[in-house]
N, C-alpha and C positions, 0 to 999 in steps of 0.2 A: 701508317695504317696499311693493311694488306688490301690490295685492289686486284680483281680478277684480270688476267691478261686478255682473255677472250670472253665473249658473251656466251652464256650457257644456252644451249639449244632448248626448245620447248620439250622435246622428248626426254632429254637428260633431266630437266627440271621436273617433269611429271614422274619419271622413274624414282627420283629422290623423294617425292611427295607421296608415293604409292603406299607407304607404310604409316602414314599419319592419319588415316581415317579413324573416326571414332566408332566404336562398336556399342551396341545396346547391352546393358548389363543382363546377365543370365538370371532368370527367376524360376523358382520352383513353387508348386502348389501343394499345400499340405493336404493329405488324404482325408483326415478327420474334419478339420475346420474349414477347409477350402480357402484358406488365406494364402496370399502370395508373399514369399520371402526369398532371400538370397539362398542359394544352395549351400549346404554344410554350415549354416548359421542358425542361431536360435530365432524363432519367430517372436519378435518383440511384442506383438499384440497379445498373443496367447501364452507365451512363455514355454512352449513345447519345442523339443528337438528330438527328432526320430521317435515320436510317439511317447516321449517321457517328459513329465513336467519338470523343467529346470528352474525357471523363474516363477515368482509369485507362489511359492510353495505354501507360505503362511496363509495366504488368502484361501487356498483350496482346503487346507486343514481346518480353518475356522468355519468354513461353510459346511464341512463334513460333520463337525461337532455340533453345530447348530441344528442340522437336519436330524441328527440322531437323538437330540434332546439332552445331551450330557452337559452342555454349557449353559 
């Protein structure tokens, strides 16, 4: 088993650990719905990405047909 020949100094130990800090995830706020989501990702609550409906398209189409009285 490898064993260190000398004790690591506190400064060397801290310099090694300087890159291990955790950072908070970046978040974006949607302009229309004001919901918080990860940048460059679909908002999973509303299904919008860059102002366009990507998910839940069927739900929106059904609501549109019911409102117009066709269905």
